[in-house]
PDB file of N, CA, C and O in Angstrom:
ATOM      1  N   MET A   1    -106.887 172.150  21.320  1.00  0.00           N
ATOM      2  CA  MET A   1    -106.810 172.785  22.612  1.00  0.00           C
ATOM      3  C   MET A   1    -107.961 173.795  22.713  1.00  0.00           C
ATOM      4  O   MET A   1    -108.402 174.352  21.708  1.00  0.00           O
ATOM      5  N   ASN A   2    -108.432 174.017  23.926  1.00  0.00           N
ATOM      6  CA  ASN A   2    -109.497 174.998  24.118  1.00  0.00           C
ATOM      7  C   ASN A   2    -108.972 176.219  24.875  1.00  0.00           C
ATOM      8  O   ASN A   2    -107.838 176.222  25.353  1.00  0.00           O
ATOM      9  N   LEU A   3    -109.796 177.240  24.977  1.00  0.00           N
ATOM     10  CA  LEU A   3    -109.364 178.488  25.612  1.00  0.00           C
ATOM     11  C   LEU A   3    -109.060 178.341  27.091  1.00  0.00           C
ATOM     12  O   LEU A   3    -108.243 179.087  27.632  1.00  0.00           O
ATOM     13  N   LYS A   4    -109.697 177.400  27.746  1.00  0.00           N
ATOM     14  CA  LYS A   4    -109.440 177.218  29.177  1.00  0.00           C
ATOM     15  C   LYS A   4    -107.986 176.827  29.420  1.00  0.00           C
ATOM     16  O   LYS A   4    -107.429 177.147  30.470  1.00  0.00           O
ATOM     17  N   ASN A   5    -107.369 176.144  28.471  1.00  0.00           N
ATOM     18  CA  ASN A   5    -105.984 175.708  28.608  1.00  0.00           C
ATOM     19  C   ASN A   5    -104.999 176.626  27.891  1.00  0.00           C
ATOM     20  O   ASN A   5    -103.801 176.341  27.868  1.00  0.00           O
ATOM     21  N   ALA A   6    -105.471 177.702  27.315  1.00  0.00           N
ATOM     22  CA  ALA A   6    -104.614 178.594  26.532  1.00  0.00           C
ATOM     23  C   ALA A   6    -103.694 179.408  27.434  1.00  0.00           C
ATOM     24  O   ALA A   6    -104.018 179.707  28.583  1.00  0.00           O
ATOM     25  N   GLU A   7    -102.557 179.752  26.884  1.00  0.00           N
ATOM     26  CA  GLU A   7    -101.557 180.561  27.589  1.00  0.00           C
ATOM     27  C   GLU A   7    -102.016 182.017  27.620  1.00  0.00           C
ATOM     28  O   GLU A   7    -102.531 182.526  26.624  1.00  0.00           O
ATOM     29  N   LEU A   8    -101.835 182.681  28.743  1.00  0.00           N
ATOM     30  CA  LEU A   8    -102.224 184.082  28.883  1.00  0.00           C
ATOM     31  C   LEU A   8    -101.387 184.972  27.971  1.00  0.00           C
ATOM     32  O   LEU A   8    -100.176 184.791  27.850  1.00  0.00           O
ATOM     33  N   GLY A   9    -102.043 185.928  27.335  1.00  0.00           N
ATOM     34  CA  GLY A   9    -101.358 186.922  26.531  1.00  0.00           C
ATOM     35  C   GLY A   9    -100.957 186.474  25.138  1.00  0.00           C
ATOM     36  O   GLY A   9    -100.469 187.291  24.357  1.00  0.00           O
ATOM     37  N   ARG A  10    -101.141 185.228  24.805  1.00  0.00           N
ATOM     38  CA  ARG A  10    -100.765 184.727  23.484  1.00  0.00           C
ATOM     39  C   ARG A  10    -101.990 184.737  22.569  1.00  0.00           C
ATOM     40  O   ARG A  10    -103.084 184.343  22.974  1.00  0.00           O
ATOM     41  N   GLU A  11    -101.792 185.192  21.335  1.00  0.00           N
ATOM     42  CA  GLU A  11    -102.890 185.233  20.371  1.00  0.00           C
ATOM     43  C   GLU A  11    -103.061 183.867  19.718  1.00  0.00           C
ATOM     44  O   GLU A  11    -102.090 183.253  19.276  1.00  0.00           O
ATOM     45  N   TYR A  12    -104.286 183.406  19.663  1.00  0.00           N
ATOM     46  CA  TYR A  12    -104.642 182.132  19.031  1.00  0.00           C
ATOM     47  C   TYR A  12    -105.658 182.406  17.935  1.00  0.00           C
ATOM     48  O   TYR A  12    -106.283 183.466  17.899  1.00  0.00           O
ATOM     49  N   ILE A  13    -105.813 181.444  17.049  1.00  0.00           N
ATOM     50  CA  ILE A  13    -106.841 181.511  16.011  1.00  0.00           C
ATOM     51  C   ILE A  13    -107.937 180.513  16.374  1.00  0.00           C
ATOM     52  O   ILE A  13    -107.654 179.344  16.638  1.00  0.00           O
ATOM     53  N   VAL A  14    -109.180 180.972  16.386  1.00  0.00           N
ATOM     54  CA  VAL A  14    -110.315 180.096  16.683  1.00  0.00           C
ATOM     55  C   VAL A  14    -110.439 179.078  15.553  1.00  0.00           C
ATOM     56  O   VAL A  14    -110.498 179.453  14.382  1.00  0.00           O
ATOM     57  N   THR A  15    -110.480 177.787  15.901  1.00  0.00           N
ATOM     58  CA  THR A  15    -110.632 176.751  14.883  1.00  0.00           C
ATOM     59  C   THR A  15    -112.050 176.193  14.850  1.00  0.00           C
ATOM     60  O   THR A  15    -112.526 175.777  13.794  1.00  0.00           O
ATOM     61  N   ALA A  16    -112.733 176.180  16.002  1.00  0.00           N
ATOM     62  CA  ALA A  16    -114.090 175.639  16.042  1.00  0.00           C
ATOM     63  C   ALA A  16    -114.810 176.095  17.296  1.00  0.00           C
ATOM     64  O   ALA A  16    -114.185 176.417  18.306  1.00  0.00           O
ATOM     65  N   LEU A  17    -116.144 176.118  17.219  1.00  0.00           N
ATOM     66  CA  LEU A  17    -116.993 176.370  18.374  1.00  0.00           C
ATOM     67  C   LEU A  17    -117.797 175.107  18.624  1.00  0.00           C
ATOM     68  O   LEU A  17    -118.548 174.668  17.754  1.00  0.00           O
ATOM     69  N   LYS A  18    -117.649 174.524  19.787  1.00  0.00           N
ATOM     70  CA  LYS A  18    -118.333 173.269  20.104  1.00  0.00           C
ATOM     71  C   LYS A  18    -119.317 173.484  21.242  1.00  0.00           C
ATOM     72  O   LYS A  18    -119.227 172.841  22.288  1.00  0.00           O
ATOM     73  N   THR A  19    -120.259 174.399  21.026  1.00  0.00           N
ATOM     74  CA  THR A  19    -121.226 174.719  22.065  1.00  0.00           C
ATOM     75  C   THR A  19    -122.440 173.802  22.027  1.00  0.00           C
ATOM     76  O   THR A  19    -123.034 173.511  23.065  1.00  0.00           O
ATOM     77  N   GLY A  20    -122.812 173.343  20.829  1.00  0.00           N
ATOM     78  CA  GLY A  20    -124.012 172.530  20.700  1.00  0.00           C
ATOM     79  C   GLY A  20    -125.291 173.353  20.760  1.00  0.00           C
ATOM     80  O   GLY A  20    -126.384 172.791  20.827  1.00  0.00           O
ATOM     81  N   ASP A  21    -125.170 174.662  20.737  1.00  0.00           N
ATOM     82  CA  ASP A  21    -126.322 175.561  20.833  1.00  0.00           C
ATOM     83  C   ASP A  21    -126.211 176.609  19.728  1.00  0.00           C
ATOM     84  O   ASP A  21    -125.322 177.460  19.761  1.00  0.00           O
ATOM     85  N   ALA A  22    -127.100 176.546  18.764  1.00  0.00           N
ATOM     86  CA  ALA A  22    -127.052 177.454  17.614  1.00  0.00           C
ATOM     87  C   ALA A  22    -127.215 178.907  18.037  1.00  0.00           C
ATOM     88  O   ALA A  22    -126.583 179.792  17.461  1.00  0.00           O
ATOM     89  N   GLU A  23    -128.055 179.163  19.034  1.00  0.00           N
ATOM     90  CA  GLU A  23    -128.275 180.537  19.490  1.00  0.00           C
ATOM     91  C   GLU A  23    -127.008 181.114  20.133  1.00  0.00           C
ATOM     92  O   GLU A  23    -126.674 182.278  19.911  1.00  0.00           O
ATOM     93  N   LEU A  24    -126.313 180.309  20.918  1.00  0.00           N
ATOM     94  CA  LEU A  24    -125.069 180.741  21.543  1.00  0.00           C
ATOM     95  C   LEU A  24    -123.986 180.969  20.492  1.00  0.00           C
ATOM     96  O   LEU A  24    -123.221 181.929  20.590  1.00  0.00           O
ATOM     97  N   GLU A  25    -123.916 180.106  19.497  1.00  0.00           N
ATOM     98  CA  GLU A  25    -122.945 180.280  18.419  1.00  0.00           C
ATOM     99  C   GLU A  25    -123.247 181.555  17.613  1.00  0.00           C
ATOM    100  O   GLU A  25    -122.323 182.237  17.170  1.00  0.00           O
ATOM    101  N   ALA A  26    -124.506 181.872  17.427  1.00  0.00           N
ATOM    102  CA  ALA A  26    -124.881 183.106  16.736  1.00  0.00           C
ATOM    103  C   ALA A  26    -124.472 184.326  17.559  1.00  0.00           C
ATOM    104  O   ALA A  26    -124.026 185.330  17.003  1.00  0.00           O
ATOM    105  N   PHE A  27    -124.622 184.241  18.874  1.00  0.00           N
ATOM    106  CA  PHE A  27    -124.202 185.335  19.744  1.00  0.00           C
ATOM    107  C   PHE A  27    -122.684 185.525  19.674  1.00  0.00           C
ATOM    108  O   PHE A  27    -122.203 186.652  19.564  1.00  0.00           O
ATOM    109  N   LEU A  28    -121.935 184.426  19.738  1.00  0.00           N
ATOM    110  CA  LEU A  28    -120.476 184.508  19.631  1.00  0.00           C
ATOM    111  C   LEU A  28    -120.065 185.095  18.283  1.00  0.00           C
ATOM    112  O   LEU A  28    -119.119 185.879  18.204  1.00  0.00           O
ATOM    113  N   PHE A  29    -120.770 184.717  17.233  1.00  0.00           N
ATOM    114  CA  PHE A  29    -120.503 185.261  15.905  1.00  0.00           C
ATOM    115  C   PHE A  29    -120.691 186.772  15.897  1.00  0.00           C
ATOM    116  O   PHE A  29    -119.913 187.492  15.272  1.00  0.00           O
ATOM    117  N   SER A  30    -121.719 187.256  16.588  1.00  0.00           N
ATOM    118  CA  SER A  30    -121.973 188.699  16.634  1.00  0.00           C
ATOM    119  C   SER A  30    -120.865 189.445  17.382  1.00  0.00           C
ATOM    120  O   SER A  30    -120.651 190.635  17.149  1.00  0.00           O
ATOM    121  N   LEU A  31    -120.158 188.743  18.283  1.00  0.00           N
ATOM    122  CA  LEU A  31    -119.025 189.347  18.994  1.00  0.00           C
ATOM    123  C   LEU A  31    -117.747 189.307  18.161  1.00  0.00           C
ATOM    124  O   LEU A  31    -116.769 189.987  18.473  1.00  0.00           O
ATOM    125  N   GLY A  32    -117.765 188.504  17.102  1.00  0.00           N
ATOM    126  CA  GLY A  32    -116.574 188.348  16.274  1.00  0.00           C
ATOM    127  C   GLY A  32    -115.797 187.086  16.591  1.00  0.00           C
ATOM    128  O   GLY A  32    -114.663 186.923  16.140  1.00  0.00           O
ATOM    129  N   CYS A  33    -116.397 186.193  17.362  1.00  0.00           N
ATOM    130  CA  CYS A  33    -115.750 184.940  17.745  1.00  0.00           C
ATOM    131  C   CYS A  33    -116.258 183.824  16.843  1.00  0.00           C
ATOM    132  O   CYS A  33    -117.324 183.256  17.082  1.00  0.00           O
ATOM    133  N   TYR A  34    -115.484 183.515  15.800  1.00  0.00           N
ATOM    134  CA  TYR A  34    -115.821 182.436  14.882  1.00  0.00           C
ATOM    135  C   TYR A  34    -114.533 181.911  14.274  1.00  0.00           C
ATOM    136  O   TYR A  34    -113.479 182.531  14.408  1.00  0.00           O
ATOM    137  N   ALA A  35    -114.618 180.776  13.609  1.00  0.00           N
ATOM    138  CA  ALA A  35    -113.435 180.114  13.054  1.00  0.00           C
ATOM    139  C   ALA A  35    -112.645 181.053  12.150  1.00  0.00           C
ATOM    140  O   ALA A  35    -113.204 181.724  11.282  1.00  0.00           O
ATOM    141  N   GLY A  36    -111.334 181.084  12.373  1.00  0.00           N
ATOM    142  CA  GLY A  36    -110.448 181.908  11.571  1.00  0.00           C
ATOM    143  C   GLY A  36    -110.105 183.246  12.198  1.00  0.00           C
ATOM    144  O   GLY A  36    -109.210 183.936  11.711  1.00  0.00           O
ATOM    145  N   GLU A  37    -110.787 183.628  13.257  1.00  0.00           N
ATOM    146  CA  GLU A  37    -110.544 184.918  13.903  1.00  0.00           C
ATOM    147  C   GLU A  37    -109.571 184.781  15.079  1.00  0.00           C
ATOM    148  O   GLU A  37    -109.586 183.772  15.784  1.00  0.00           O
ATOM    149  N   PRO A  38    -108.730 185.793  15.288  1.00  0.00           N
ATOM    150  CA  PRO A  38    -107.805 185.750  16.426  1.00  0.00           C
ATOM    151  C   PRO A  38    -108.517 186.032  17.745  1.00  0.00           C
ATOM    152  O   PRO A  38    -109.483 186.793  17.793  1.00  0.00           O
ATOM    153  N   ILE A  39    -108.024 185.404  18.813  1.00  0.00           N
ATOM    154  CA  ILE A  39    -108.555 185.590  20.163  1.00  0.00           C
ATOM    155  C   ILE A  39    -107.389 185.482  21.140  1.00  0.00           C
ATOM    156  O   ILE A  39    -106.472 184.688  20.934  1.00  0.00           O
ATOM    157  N   THR A  40    -107.425 186.274  22.193  1.00  0.00           N
ATOM    158  CA  THR A  40    -106.361 186.286  23.187  1.00  0.00           C
ATOM    159  C   THR A  40    -106.973 186.195  24.571  1.00  0.00           C
ATOM    160  O   THR A  40    -107.927 186.913  24.872  1.00  0.00           O
ATOM    161  N   VAL A  41    -106.438 185.319  25.424  1.00  0.00           N
ATOM    162  CA  VAL A  41    -106.866 185.244  26.819  1.00  0.00           C
ATOM    163  C   VAL A  41    -106.060 186.289  27.585  1.00  0.00           C
ATOM    164  O   VAL A  41    -104.836 186.194  27.670  1.00  0.00           O
ATOM    165  N   ILE A  42    -106.747 187.285  28.140  1.00  0.00           N
ATOM    166  CA  ILE A  42    -106.097 188.381  28.856  1.00  0.00           C
ATOM    167  C   ILE A  42    -105.800 187.981  30.303  1.00  0.00           C
ATOM    168  O   ILE A  42    -104.690 188.191  30.792  1.00  0.00           O
ATOM    169  N   SER A  43    -106.788 187.407  30.983  1.00  0.00           N
ATOM    170  CA  SER A  43    -106.597 186.983  32.366  1.00  0.00           C
ATOM    171  C   SER A  43    -107.617 185.917  32.720  1.00  0.00           C
ATOM    172  O   SER A  43    -108.597 185.699  32.008  1.00  0.00           O
ATOM    173  N   ARG A  44    -107.361 185.264  33.835  1.00  0.00           N
ATOM    174  CA  ARG A  44    -108.277 184.235  34.336  1.00  0.00           C
ATOM    175  C   ARG A  44    -108.729 184.612  35.735  1.00  0.00           C
ATOM    176  O   ARG A  44    -107.946 185.090  36.555  1.00  0.00           O
ATOM    177  N   LEU A  45    -110.005 184.386  35.987  1.00  0.00           N
ATOM    178  CA  LEU A  45    -110.585 184.579  37.301  1.00  0.00           C
ATOM    179  C   LEU A  45    -110.991 183.210  37.813  1.00  0.00           C
ATOM    180  O   LEU A  45    -110.724 182.208  37.149  1.00  0.00           O
ATOM    181  N   LYS A  46    -111.619 183.137  38.957  1.00  0.00           N
ATOM    182  CA  LYS A  46    -111.953 181.846  39.557  1.00  0.00           C
ATOM    183  C   LYS A  46    -112.801 180.965  38.649  1.00  0.00           C
ATOM    184  O   LYS A  46    -112.470 179.796  38.448  1.00  0.00           O
ATOM    185  N   GLY A  47    -113.874 181.494  38.103  1.00  0.00           N
ATOM    186  CA  GLY A  47    -114.761 180.674  37.284  1.00  0.00           C
ATOM    187  C   GLY A  47    -114.901 181.146  35.857  1.00  0.00           C
ATOM    188  O   GLY A  47    -115.795 180.701  35.137  1.00  0.00           O
ATOM    189  N   SER A  48    -114.018 182.051  35.434  1.00  0.00           N
ATOM    190  CA  SER A  48    -114.148 182.608  34.094  1.00  0.00           C
ATOM    191  C   SER A  48    -112.802 183.128  33.603  1.00  0.00           C
ATOM    192  O   SER A  48    -111.797 183.083  34.311  1.00  0.00           O
ATOM    193  N   CYS A  49    -112.817 183.619  32.373  1.00  0.00           N
ATOM    194  CA  CYS A  49    -111.613 184.260  31.841  1.00  0.00           C
ATOM    195  C   CYS A  49    -112.024 185.453  30.984  1.00  0.00           C
ATOM    196  O   CYS A  49    -113.125 185.502  30.435  1.00  0.00           O
ATOM    197  N   ILE A  50    -111.117 186.400  30.888  1.00  0.00           N
ATOM    198  CA  ILE A  50    -111.341 187.597  30.089  1.00  0.00           C
ATOM    199  C   ILE A  50    -110.578 187.419  28.792  1.00  0.00           C
ATOM    200  O   ILE A  50    -109.378 187.146  28.793  1.00  0.00           O
ATOM    201  N   VAL A  51    -111.294 187.579  27.678  1.00  0.00           N
ATOM    202  CA  VAL A  51    -110.690 187.391  26.365  1.00  0.00           C
ATOM    203  C   VAL A  51    -110.810 188.661  25.550  1.00  0.00           C
ATOM    204  O   VAL A  51    -111.714 189.471  25.756  1.00  0.00           O
ATOM    205  N   SER A  52    -109.883 188.821  24.622  1.00  0.00           N
ATOM    206  CA  SER A  52    -109.909 189.936  23.686  1.00  0.00           C
ATOM    207  C   SER A  52    -110.267 189.381  22.312  1.00  0.00           C
ATOM    208  O   SER A  52    -109.571 188.523  21.768  1.00  0.00           O
ATOM    209  N   ILE A  53    -111.364 189.889  21.766  1.00  0.00           N
ATOM    210  CA  ILE A  53    -111.818 189.504  20.434  1.00  0.00           C
ATOM    211  C   ILE A  53    -111.986 190.794  19.641  1.00  0.00           C
ATOM    212  O   ILE A  53    -112.767 191.669  20.016  1.00  0.00           O
ATOM    213  N   LYS A  54    -111.254 190.900  18.554  1.00  0.00           N
ATOM    214  CA  LYS A  54    -111.240 192.133  17.756  1.00  0.00           C
ATOM    215  C   LYS A  54    -110.842 193.285  18.674  1.00  0.00           C
ATOM    216  O   LYS A  54    -109.763 193.233  19.265  1.00  0.00           O
ATOM    217  N   ASP A  55    -111.665 194.318  18.818  1.00  0.00           N
ATOM    218  CA  ASP A  55    -111.321 195.454  19.674  1.00  0.00           C
ATOM    219  C   ASP A  55    -112.029 195.425  21.018  1.00  0.00           C
ATOM    220  O   ASP A  55    -111.972 196.410  21.756  1.00  0.00           O
ATOM    221  N   GLY A  56    -112.697 194.323  21.361  1.00  0.00           N
ATOM    222  CA  GLY A  56    -113.439 194.249  22.608  1.00  0.00           C
ATOM    223  C   GLY A  56    -112.867 193.235  23.576  1.00  0.00           C
ATOM    224  O   GLY A  56    -112.161 192.307  23.184  1.00  0.00           O
ATOM    225  N   ARG A  57    -113.183 193.426  24.841  1.00  0.00           N
ATOM    226  CA  ARG A  57    -112.814 192.468  25.888  1.00  0.00           C
ATOM    227  C   ARG A  57    -114.095 191.940  26.508  1.00  0.00           C
ATOM    228  O   ARG A  57    -115.017 192.695  26.817  1.00  0.00           O
ATOM    229  N   TYR A  58    -114.131 190.612  26.684  1.00  0.00           N
ATOM    230  CA  TYR A  58    -115.336 189.964  27.188  1.00  0.00           C
ATOM    231  C   TYR A  58    -114.977 188.980  28.287  1.00  0.00           C
ATOM    232  O   TYR A  58    -113.914 188.359  28.265  1.00  0.00           O
ATOM    233  N   ASN A  59    -115.880 188.848  29.244  1.00  0.00           N
ATOM    234  CA  ASN A  59    -115.728 187.881  30.317  1.00  0.00           C
ATOM    235  C   ASN A  59    -116.586 186.664  29.968  1.00  0.00           C
ATOM    236  O   ASN A  59    -117.804 186.778  29.839  1.00  0.00           O
ATOM    237  N   ILE A  60    -115.951 185.500  29.817  1.00  0.00           N
ATOM    238  CA  ILE A  60    -116.697 184.281  29.498  1.00  0.00           C
ATOM    239  C   ILE A  60    -116.443 183.250  30.588  1.00  0.00           C
ATOM    240  O   ILE A  60    -115.356 183.204  31.163  1.00  0.00           O
ATOM    241  N   ASP A  61    -117.442 182.424  30.871  1.00  0.00           N
ATOM    242  CA  ASP A  61    -117.258 181.418  31.910  1.00  0.00           C
ATOM    243  C   ASP A  61    -116.426 180.247  31.374  1.00  0.00           C
ATOM    244  O   ASP A  61    -116.219 180.108  30.168  1.00  0.00           O
ATOM    245  N   ASN A  62    -115.954 179.408  32.308  1.00  0.00           N
ATOM    246  CA  ASN A  62    -115.067 178.305  31.939  1.00  0.00           C
ATOM    247  C   ASN A  62    -115.733 177.288  31.018  1.00  0.00           C
ATOM    248  O   ASN A  62    -115.061 176.689  30.178  1.00  0.00           O
ATOM    249  N   ALA A  63    -117.040 177.085  31.159  1.00  0.00           N
ATOM    250  CA  ALA A  63    -117.737 176.134  30.288  1.00  0.00           C
ATOM    251  C   ALA A  63    -117.692 176.609  28.836  1.00  0.00           C
ATOM    252  O   ALA A  63    -117.488 175.807  27.925  1.00  0.00           O
ATOM    253  N   LEU A  64    -117.878 177.890  28.626  1.00  0.00           N
ATOM    254  CA  LEU A  64    -117.809 178.434  27.268  1.00  0.00           C
ATOM    255  C   LEU A  64    -116.368 178.438  26.770  1.00  0.00           C
ATOM    256  O   LEU A  64    -116.114 178.180  25.593  1.00  0.00           O
ATOM    257  N   ALA A  65    -115.428 178.729  27.661  1.00  0.00           N
ATOM    258  CA  ALA A  65    -114.006 178.707  27.270  1.00  0.00           C
ATOM    259  C   ALA A  65    -113.592 177.312  26.807  1.00  0.00           C
ATOM    260  O   ALA A  65    -112.762 177.178  25.908  1.00  0.00           O
ATOM    261  N   GLU A  66    -114.163 176.280  27.410  1.00  0.00           N
ATOM    262  CA  GLU A  66    -113.867 174.912  26.983  1.00  0.00           C
ATOM    263  C   GLU A  66    -114.476 174.602  25.629  1.00  0.00           C
ATOM    264  O   GLU A  66    -113.983 173.716  24.930  1.00  0.00           O
ATOM    265  N   ALA A  67    -115.527 175.298  25.236  1.00  0.00           N
ATOM    266  CA  ALA A  67    -116.214 175.039  23.969  1.00  0.00           C
ATOM    267  C   ALA A  67    -115.559 175.758  22.786  1.00  0.00           C
ATOM    268  O   ALA A  67    -115.876 175.465  21.633  1.00  0.00           O
ATOM    269  N   ILE A  68    -114.655 176.692  23.062  1.00  0.00           N
ATOM    270  CA  ILE A  68    -113.986 177.428  22.000  1.00  0.00           C
ATOM    271  C   ILE A  68    -112.632 176.779  21.758  1.00  0.00           C
ATOM    272  O   ILE A  68    -111.733 176.864  22.595  1.00  0.00           O
ATOM    273  N   GLU A  69    -112.493 176.130  20.604  1.00  0.00           N
ATOM    274  CA  GLU A  69    -111.258 175.441  20.243  1.00  0.00           C
ATOM    275  C   GLU A  69    -110.323 176.397  19.509  1.00  0.00           C
ATOM    276  O   GLU A  69    -110.742 177.157  18.635  1.00  0.00           O
ATOM    277  N   VAL A  70    -109.055 176.340  19.884  1.00  0.00           N
ATOM    278  CA  VAL A  70    -108.034 177.179  19.230  1.00  0.00           C
ATOM    279  C   VAL A  70    -106.919 176.312  18.711  1.00  0.00           C
ATOM    280  O   VAL A  70    -105.961 176.821  18.129  1.00  0.00           O
TER     281      VAL A  70
END
């Protein structure tokens, strides 16, 4: 399952990043988003969702949310 289909407010563990872009995966790693780390979808907007990773909240678009497997 990916983050776009994740239930709001429930904590998930990232299992894989399927971006196909090493630079984007490195950026996600710098945010703390990598396999084995917990992530929570806080809310959804029209074309994006707000996620909580470690102690930060980030707005990611739906295409990236689909690339993050939980």
